[in-house]
C-alpha positions in Angstrom: 0.1 0.0 0.1 2.7 2.3 0.8 4.4 1.6 -2.5 1.2 2.3 -4.2 0.6 5.5 -2.5 4.2 6.7 -3.3 3.6 5.8 -6.9 0.6 7.6 -6.9 2.0 10.7 -5.2 4.8 10.9 -7.8 2.5 10.6 -10.6 0.3 13.2 -9.2 3.2 15.5 -8.9 4.6 14.9 -12.3 1.1 15.7 -13.6 1.1 19.2 -11.6 4.7 20.1 -12.7 3.9 19.6 -16.3 1.4 22.3 -16.4 3.3 24.9 -14.2 6.3 24.2 -16.7 4.1 24.6 -19.8 2.8 27.9 -18.5 6.3 29.6 -18.0 6.9 30.3 -21.7 3.4 31.7 -22.3 4.2 34.4 -19.4 7.6 35.2 -21.2 5.9 35.9 -24.5 3.4 38.1 -23.1 6.1 40.2 -21.5 7.7 40.9 -24.6 4.7 41.9 -26.4 4.2 44.4 -23.5 7.6 45.5 -23.8 7.5 46.1 -27.7 4.3 48.0 -27.5 5.6 50.4 -24.9 8.7 50.9 -26.8 6.8 51.8 -30.0 4.6 54.2 -28.0 7.8 55.8 -26.8 9.3 56.0 -30.1 6.1 57.6 -31.4 5.9 60.1 -28.4 9.6 60.9 -29.0 8.9 61.8 -32.9 5.9 63.6 -31.9 7.9 65.6 -29.4 10.9 66.4 -31.7 8.2 67.5 -34.5 6.6 69.9 -31.7 10.1 71.2 -30.8 10.9 72.0 -34.3 7.3 73.6 -35.0 8.0 75.9 -31.6 11.2 76.9 -32.9 10.1 77.8 -36.3 7.0 79.8 -34.7 9.6 81.6 -32.3 11.6 82.6 -35.3 8.7 84.0 -37.3 7.4 86.0 -34.3 10.9 87.4 -33.7 11.3 88.4 -37.5 7.8 90.0 -37.5 8.6 91.9 -34.3 12.0 93.2 -35.8 10.2 94.4 -38.9 7.5 96.3 -36.9 9.7 98.0 -34.5 12.8 98.5 -36.7 15.0 97.6 -34.0 16.7 94.2 -32.8 14.7 92.5 -30.1 16.5 91.0 -27.3 17.7 87.2 -27.8 15.3 84.9 -26.4 16.7 82.0 -24.1 15.7 78.6 -25.1 13.7 76.5 -22.8 15.7 74.0 -20.7 13.5 71.1 -22.0 14.1 72.2 -25.4 18.0 72.9 -25.0 18.3 69.3 -23.4 16.3 67.5 -26.2 18.4 65.0 -27.9 16.5 64.8 -31.3 18.1 67.3 -34.0 16.2 70.1 -35.8 15.0 69.6 -39.3 17.1 71.5 -41.8 16.0 75.1 -42.6 14.6 75.6 -38.9 16.8 77.5 -36.3 18.1 75.4 -33.4 18.9 77.8 -31.0 18.0 81.4 -30.1 21.0 82.6 -31.7 20.2 81.2 -34.9 16.6 82.7 -34.6 18.2 85.7 -34.2 20.6 85.5 -37.2 17.5 84.4 -39.3 15.5 87.7 -38.0 18.6 89.9 -38.8 18.7 88.3 -42.6 14.9 88.6 -42.8 15.0 92.5 -42.1 18.2 93.1 -44.0 16.2 93.6 -47.2 13.9 95.7 -45.8 16.5 98.1 -44.3 18.2 98.4 -47.6 15.0 99.7 -49.0 14.3 102.0 -46.2 17.6 103.5 -46.5 17.2 104.3 -50.3 13.8 105.7 -49.8 14.0 107.7 -46.4 16.5 106.8 -44.0 17.6 104.0 -41.3 17.2 105.6 -37.8 18.8 102.7 -35.8 22.4 103.5 -37.6 24.6 105.9 -35.6 26.5 106.9 -38.8 26.3 105.8 -42.5 28.8 107.0 -45.1 27.6 106.7 -48.6 29.6 107.0 -51.8 28.0 106.9 -55.3 28.7 107.2 -58.9 26.0 108.0 -61.6 25.9 108.6 -65.3 23.2 110.4 -67.3 22.6 110.7 -70.9 20.8 113.6 -72.7 20.0 113.9 -76.3 17.8 116.7 -77.4 17.0 117.8 -80.9 15.2 121.0 -81.9 13.6 122.4 -85.1 14.4 126.1 -85.3 12.3 128.3 -87.9 13.1 131.7 -88.7 11.0 133.2 -91.3 7.1 133.0 -91.8 4.7 130.8 -93.5 3.2 131.9 -96.9 -0.4 130.8 -97.9 -0.3 128.5 -94.7 1.7 126.0 -97.2 5.0 127.5 -98.1 7.9 128.4 -95.6 10.0 131.2 -96.3 13.2 131.7 -94.2 15.8 129.7 -92.7 15.4 126.3 -91.5 18.1 124.8 -88.9 18.0 121.6 -87.0 19.9 121.9 -83.7 21.0 118.7 -81.5 22.4 119.1 -77.9 24.1 115.9 -76.7 25.2 115.9 -73.1 27.0 113.3 -70.8 27.3 113.9 -67.0 29.2 112.0 -64.4 28.5 112.6 -60.9 30.2 111.6 -57.8 28.5 112.1 -54.7 29.6 111.8 -51.2 26.8 111.5 -48.2 27.2 111.4 -44.5 24.0 110.5 -42.7 24.1 110.8 -38.7 21.2 109.2 -36.8 20.8 111.8 -33.7 18.0 109.7 -32.0 15.6 106.6 -33.1 13.4 109.3 -34.9 15.7 112.1 -36.5 18.6 111.8 -39.1 20.7 114.8 -40.4 22.1 114.3 -43.9 24.7 116.0 -45.9 25.5 115.5 -49.6 28.2 116.9 -51.7 28.4 116.2 -55.3 31.4 116.6 -57.8 30.1 116.9 -61.3 32.0 116.3 -64.6 29.9 117.1 -67.8 30.5 117.1 -71.6 28.4 118.6 -73.9 28.3 118.6 -77.8 26.3 121.4 -79.8 25.3 120.7 -83.4 23.8 123.4 -85.7 22.4 122.9 -89.0 22.9 125.8 -91.7 26.6 126.6 -91.2 27.8 129.2 -93.5 24.3 129.8 -94.9 24.1 126.5 -96.2 21.1 124.2 -95.4 23.2 121.0 -95.7 26.3 122.1 -93.6 26.5 121.1 -89.9 28.6 123.0 -87.3 29.6 121.1 -84.1 31.4 122.4 -81.0 32.2 120.4 -77.7 32.4 122.1 -74.2 33.3 120.8 -70.9 32.8 121.5 -67.3 34.0 120.0 -63.8 33.9 121.1 -60.4 31.7 120.9 -57.0 27.8 120.8 -57.6 25.2 122.4 -55.2 25.5 120.5 -51.7 22.3 119.7 -49.9 21.7 119.6 -46.1 18.5 117.8 -45.1 16.9 116.0 -42.0 14.5 113.2 -41.8 12.0 112.7 -39.0 10.1 109.5 -38.3 6.5 110.4 -37.8 4.9 107.0 -37.5 6.4 103.6 -37.3 4.9 100.7 -39.2 2.0 99.2 -37.4 -0.7 97.0 -39.1 -1.9 98.5 -42.1 0.0 101.8 -41.3 3.3 102.4 -43.0 6.6 103.7 -41.6 6.2 107.5 -42.4 9.0 109.9 -42.7 9.0 113.8 -43.2 12.1 115.3 -45.0 13.2 118.6 -45.3 16.3 120.1 -46.7 18.3 123.1 -48.3 20.3 123.2 -51.4 22.9 126.0 -51.4 24.6 127.2 -54.8 28.1 126.0 -54.3 28.2 124.9 -58.0 29.1 127.0 -61.0 26.0 129.0 -62.1 24.8 129.0 -65.6 24.6 132.7 -65.8 27.4 135.1 -66.5 29.6 132.5 -68.2 32.1 133.2 -70.9 30.8 132.5 -74.5 32.4 131.0 -77.4 31.2 132.4 -80.7 31.5 129.8 -83.5 29.8 131.5 -86.5 28.7 135.3 -87.5 27.0 136.2 -90.4 28.0 139.1 -92.9 26.1 141.6 -90.6 28.2 140.5 -87.6 25.1 138.6 -86.2 26.1 135.7 -84.1 24.7 132.6 -85.7 26.4 130.1 -83.6 27.8 130.4 -79.9 28.3 128.0 -77.0 29.3 128.4 -73.4 32.9 128.2 -72.8 32.5 126.1 -69.7 29.7 123.9 -68.6 27.8 125.0 -65.4 27.7 122.5 -62.4 25.0 124.0 -60.5 21.6 125.9 -60.9 22.7 129.0 -59.1 20.2 129.5 -56.8 19.1 128.7 -53.2 16.4 125.9 -53.1 14.2 124.4 -50.2 12.5 121.1 -50.2 10.0 119.3 -48.1 8.8 115.8 -48.8 7.1 112.7 -47.1 7.8 109.1 -47.9 6.2 105.8 -46.6 7.5 102.4 -46.6 4.9 99.2 -46.0 6.1 95.6 -45.8 3.9 93.0 -47.1 5.9 89.9 -47.2 7.6 89.1 -49.7 7.2 92.4 -51.3 8.0 96.0 -49.9 5.9 98.9 -50.7 7.1 102.5 -50.9 6.1 105.9 -52.2 7.0 109.5 -52.0 5.9 113.0 -52.9 7.5 116.3 -52.4 7.9 120.2 -53.1 10.9 122.1 -54.1 10.9 125.9 -53.9 13.4 128.2 -55.5 14.3 131.5 -54.5 15.1 134.7 -56.5 18.7 135.6 -56.8 20.6 138.5 -58.4 23.5 137.9 -61.1 25.6 140.2 -62.9 24.7 139.1 -66.3 21.9 137.0 -67.6 22.1 137.5 -71.1 22.8 134.6 -73.5 24.2 137.2 -76.0 28.2 137.0 -75.7 28.2 140.8 -76.8 26.3 142.2 -74.2 26.2 142.4 -70.4 22.6 142.8 -68.7 22.4 142.2 -64.9 19.3 141.0 -63.4 17.2 138.6 -61.3 16.3 134.9 -61.8 13.6 132.8 -60.3 13.6 129.1 -61.0 9.9 127.7 -61.3 8.7 125.6 -58.4 8.6 121.8 -58.8 6.7 119.0 -57.5 7.9 115.3 -57.3 6.3 111.9 -56.8 7.0 108.5 -57.1 6.1 104.9 -56.3 7.5 101.3 -56.3 7.7 97.9 -55.1 10.7 95.6 -54.0 11.0 92.0 -53.6 13.4 90.3 -51.4 15.0 87.2 -53.3 17.0 86.0 -50.1 18.6 87.7 -47.2 21.2 89.5 -49.3 19.5 90.5 -52.6 16.4 92.5 -53.4 15.1 93.9 -56.6 13.0 97.1 -57.0 10.9 98.5 -59.7 9.5 102.1 -59.5 8.1 105.1 -61.4 9.2 108.8 -60.6 8.1 112.1 -62.0 9.1 115.8 -61.5 7.1 118.7 -62.9 8.8 122.0 -62.9 6.9 125.2 -63.5 8.6 127.9 -66.1 11.4 130.0 -65.0 11.2 133.8 -64.9 14.0 136.6 -65.5 14.1 140.3 -65.2 16.7 142.7 -66.1 17.6 145.5 -63.9 14.8 147.8 -63.5 12.5 145.8 -65.8 9.5 143.6 -65.8 9.4 139.8 -64.9 9.3 137.6 -68.1 8.5 133.8 -68.4 11.2 131.9 -70.1 9.4 129.9 -72.7 10.5 126.2 -72.9 12.0 126.1 -69.2 9.0 124.1 -67.7 9.7 120.5 -67.7 8.0 117.0 -67.2 10.7 114.5 -66.5 9.3 111.1 -65.8 11.6 107.9 -65.4 11.2 104.3 -64.9 13.6 102.9 -62.5 15.1 99.3 -62.2 17.1 98.6 -58.9 18.9 95.7 -57.5 20.3 95.6 -54.0 23.1 93.3 -52.9 24.4 93.2 -49.2 28.2 92.9 -49.5 28.8 92.6 -45.6 26.6 93.1 -42.4 27.6 96.9 -42.7 28.1 97.6 -46.6 25.6 97.3 -49.4 26.0 97.7 -53.2 23.0 99.5 -54.9 22.6 99.7 -58.7 19.9 101.7 -60.3 19.0 101.9 -64.1 16.6 104.6 -65.1 15.0 104.9 -68.4 13.6 108.3 -69.5 9.8 108.3 -70.4 9.5 111.9 -71.4 11.5 114.2 -73.6 12.6 116.1 -70.6 13.9 113.3 -68.6 17.2 111.7 -69.3 17.6 109.2 -72.0 18.9 106.7 -69.3 20.7 107.2 -66.1 23.0 104.7 -64.4 23.8 104.9 -60.6 25.9 102.9 -58.2 25.8 103.4 -54.7 27.9 102.0 -51.6 26.5 102.9 -48.3 28.8 101.7 -45.3 27.0 101.7 -41.7 29.1 102.1 -38.9 
């Protein structure tokens, strides 16, 4: 009986041990599946967290760039949150990974805006800016002169002469712009002018087929200008940055009155048929004052700008205002007042380059002259309408220097045929 009982116990124990051993691998498999599921959730959370971190940095960079455009000043660098700074995942390409990179991106985004503002009005967050520029302008004007009368409304009796004037002017301008405070800037512009003019006149020697030609030159300091810019409003919402400009131009250049004349041809009665000035003038000879208003509005990726202004010329006396080389007549000259306006748009291609296209126009009234003790007389043909289409490219050479190139195409007979200018402002 004891042996039978022991056999039964051993058999029962074997039966009980086998199910327990059979259940051990099943518990291990369940734990592995749970671990795998948890690991998958963890990786998904890490990926989502890294994505949100990149998005937060992107939004922070955009907010800082918008704040800089609105205020026109550098915002203080934002410290990265501790959790972000300790995040192991790397940011995606094209996004700022630190506050310093966000600051650099913000500076790059506003550079093109600053370049446009500097050309249209002024930069008020720069202490001192020195600008060197060189510009070239080409004029070509033809005029048909009729000396006689028209008989039977069909036949012209008299002399017909075709006059052609070709002028090339090269101007170097040095400008200094001092930012007194965040709302006021003082400017000084001093040009140096070199001009060449070719005069052509038909009918030389009494022959309609003959053409006489003479070339004259002139170099010297031009008319210097002192001006000030005052920021009325900063850019905010729909309102553009608005700047008021006022200035005075002094007649420091050689005036076009009282010049020595070179007589090219006289007729049999000693009448001067062709005479040209011995030297070309470099200034207009009178004091002028101007006041203007300019506005700049950013509308990513475009930058809109416009300006309008008025120029007042003051009367000045000269020892000789007669264009006849054989006579000397002192008198007074008053140039006509002028109005100017313009508008355009600039596009920032990247943090260094921007392209602008604009239209500008200047309307000048007729000038008046008066001989000593005489009456004021309007100078026929002295009024002008000079409309120009301008194409410009701005390129940031360094963080402090910018190269500005501008091509102007004349749209009216009074405007230059074309002009080309290069400016190099350096900000200290």
